[in-house]
N, C-alpha and C positions, 0 to 999 in steps of 0.2 A: 504493500500500500504506500509505503514511503517513496518508492521509486515512481509510482504512478502519479504522485503529487509533486514530483520534482520540478516540472516546468513552472509551477505556481510560485516557486521560491526565487525566481530570477530577479523580479523587480525590486531589489533591495536598496537601490539608490533613488527610488522614487518613481512616480509614473512617467510614462513617455509623453510626448507632446499631445498626441491624440487624446489620451486620458485626461490630461490637464485641461484641454479645451472643453471636453465633454463635462468635466467636473464643474468648470466655471459656468457653463451654460445651465446646468442643472441647478446650481445655487442661485444664480442671478434671476432665473425664471421664476423662482419661488417668491421673490421680494414683492411684486405687485399684489399677489394673492394674500400673502401674510399681512401686508400693510392694510389692505382693505378689510380683512377679517378683524384685525386688531381695532380698527376704527369703529367697526360695528359693535364689537364687544364693549368698547368705551362709551357707546351711546350715540355715535354719529349716524346720520342717515344718508351719507354720501352714496350716490348711486341707487338709492331706494326711493321711488316716487311715492307721493302721497296716495293712500288707498291701497298700497301693496299689502298682501296678506302676511308678509314678513313682519309687519308692525303690529299684528294682532296679539302676539304673545311674546313679550320682551324677554322673559326668563328663558323660554324654550329657545329663542333665537340666540341668546348669550351662550347657552349650553352647547348648542349645535355648532356655533361659530368657534367656540373654544376647542371643541373636538376637532374641527377642521384645521385649526392652527397646529394642533399636535400632529395630525396626520401629514400635513404638508411640511412641517419642520423635519419629519422623519426622512424626507427626500434629501435634505441637506446632510443629515447624519449618514445616510446610505451612500451618498456621493463620496464622502470622506472614507468610509469603510472600504469601498470598492477601489480606492486609488492609493491607499496608504499601506506600507508593508505590514503594519500591525493588523490590518484587516484580514490578512490570510490566516490569522490565529483565531478569528471569531468562529464559534461553533456553527456548524452548518445550519441547524434549525433556527438559530438566533438571527441569521442573515436571510435565509430563504423565506421565512414567514413574512417579514415586512416587505420584501421585494415582491412576493406573490400578491400581497394586499395592494401595493402600489401599482402592479401590473393590472390587477382587476379593476381598480378605480380609474386608471388613466386610459386603458385600451378603448372602452366605449366612447370616451370623450374624443380621443384621437381619431376614431372612425366616424363618430357622429357629428362633430362640429363642422368639418368640411362638407359632409353630406347635407347638413341643414342649410349651409350657405348656398349650396347649389339649388336646393329646393326653394329657398327664399328668392334666389335670382330668377327663378322661373315662375314666381308669383305665389309660392306657398306661403301660408300665414300661420301665426301662432295666436297667442292670447290677445295681443293688440289688434290683430286683424279681426278678431271676433267681437271687438267692441268692449272688452272688459278692461279693467285697470291693469296696467303693466306690472309685472312681477318685479323686474329690475330694469334700470336704464340700459339701453342697448350697448353702450360703451363698456359696461361691466362684463357682459358676456364675451365681447371681443378681447378684452384685456385678460380676463381669467382663463378662458379656454385656449387662447394663444399660448399663455404661460404653461398650461397643462400639457399641451402638445410638445412644447420644447422640453419640459421635464421628462415626459415619456420617452422621447427620442434619445435624450442624453443619458437618462438613467438606464434605458434599455441597452444602449450601446455599451455602457460601462459594465453592466451585469453580464452581457454576452462575453466580453473580453475576460472578465474575472472568472466566470463559470467555466469557460473553455479551458483555461489553464488549471483550475482546481478540480473540476469534476467531469471534464470532457470524456474520460474513459467510461463513464456510466451511461452514456447514450450513443456509444459507437456501435456500428453494425446495423443489420436490418432486422425486421421483426422476426423473420424465420431463424435468426441466430440467437434469439433469447434463450438462455439456459432454462432448464425445466423449473428450477426453483424460482425463477423471476416472474413466472406467470402461473398462478395457482387458483384453487377454488375461491379464495378470498377475493381475488381480482374479479372473477366472474360474478360472484354474489353482489359485490358492490356495483358492478356495471349494470346488472339487471335491475337492482334497486333504484339506481339513479335514472335509468331509462323509464321505469314505471312512474317514479315521482315527477319526472319532467313533463309528463303528459298534460297535467292540469295547467301549470304556468305556460307551457309552450302553446297550448290551445288558446288560452286567454290572450296572450300577447299577439298571437297570429290573428285572432279575431279583431282585436283592437287596432292592429296595423292595417287591417282590411276595411276599417270604418265602422265596425259593429260597436255600439255604445253600451251593450248589456254588461252590467257589473261595474261600470264607471260612475263616479259621483256626478251630480248635476254640473258642478263647476268644471270638473275635468272634461266632461263631455262637451260643454260649451266652448272650452278653450282649444279644442282639437283643431289642428291645422297640419300642414306638411311636416313641420318640425316634430310634432307629436308622433306622427306615423313613422318617421325615420327612427325615433328612439324605440318604439315598439318593435319595429322590424329588426333592429339591432339586438334586442333582447332575444328574439327568436334565433338569430344567427349565432349568438354566443351560447345559447342553450344547446343548439344542434352541434356546435363545435365541441362542447364539453362532453356530451353523450357519445358523439362519434369517436372522439379520442379515447374515451373509456372502453368502448366496445372493441375498437381496433386493437388496443393494447391487451385487454383481458382475454379476447377470443382469438388473438393472432390473425386477425383479418388484415388484408393488404400486406401479405407476408414479404413482398418485395420492397415495401416502403422502408426508408431509414427509420430507426427507432426514434430519432428526433422528431419525426413528423407527428405521430400520435401523442408523444410527450408534449410537444408544443401546443397541440389542441387542448390537452388536459390542463396544461399550465395556464394558458390565456383564458380558455373557456370557463374553467372552474373558478378562476379568480374573478372574472367579470360578473358571472351570475351570482356567486356567493357574496362578494363584497357589495355589489349594487343592491342585491336583494336585502342584505342586512342593513345597508344605509337607508334604503327607502322604508324599511320596517321601522327603523329608529326614528326617522323623520316623521312618520305617521303618528307616532306616540304623542308628539307635541304639535298636533295639527292646528290649523287656523280656527278662529272662533266661528266662522261661517260654516255651517254644517254642509252646505253644498260643495265646499272646497275640500272637505276631508276625504281621506281614503276610505273606500267602502270595505266591508268584510271580505268581499271577493278579491279586491285589489290586494289587501293584506295577505290573503291566502296565496295569491300568485307570488308576492314578494318572498314570503316564508318558504314556499315550495322551491323557488329557484335558489334560495340560499342553501337549503338542504341538499339539493342536487349538486351545487358547487362544492360543498363540503365532502360529499361522498366521492365525487370524482377526484377531488384533491387527495383524498385518502388513498386512492389507487396509485397516484403518482408517488406519494410518500412510501407506500408499500414497495413499489417497484425500485425506487432508489435505495431503500434499506436492504432489499434482497440482493441487488447487484453490488452494492458496496460491501456487504458481508461476504459475497462470493469472491470478490476481488481480494479481500483481506485473507480469506482462506487459501487462495491460490498463492498469494505472496508469502504466506507462512510456510 
């Protein structure tokens, strides 16, 4: 095992130029978001128009914004861990979990914001087009989501470089090369469970993406526009990615595929559905005062369902890495 990790020990004199640039981009891109959230926690209404539902519950807004600050601050910490020599000594689980969360939260934004801009360019509308009060000023979305995209690209690049050197041996080869112990009954049971549990949130998000309003609150149904449909379609895509990756890995389908292909689907798909399902569930607990704008029980069920699917699929990835790592250690001994 020591020999297999030897490439990761090379950067003892500090990160190369590419890593330094990516680190700087990741850190700088956090500043606008953190500044805006800190201002809101302090009581400022900058970027929040009068009548916004964000002003309905000041305590809930402060709590959620405080949590947002912690999450985005973690990007700065991760950028340092991935580029400093001492970062190679961080336990795998302590690094992998926050990177998985960051991937899950940023991937839908990176895919969704450009798609929403395209929809808007062709006349698609959101809440403002429906004649309702705006949620946030338009410039806030541009600043925040542009920062998120920069964070995702920079942090993703840093993690790929880091992981390739430290753990690259765990995803080498093709699906048909997986040792017997790397794919077992536990994989298959988790894959089947995740596929079954995905049916409800997948169906609901697909229906909402196609324009069906059943299960949506009155306010959410009235706010629908092209941007809403993009987000719902993305939830469908990430759910399918998570379940597909789990099935491919657990049942050795697509045997000619590189192992990295289903693992990538598992990593990104599980992170997106679990983290956004959890975030939306948390946000619904401190819902707006207007009952028409609150999440309905069916919406909460969809969020909870996709969160469970993501956690089950993530468990398959964890199981896979643990088995292959143990196998590598046994062969090295």
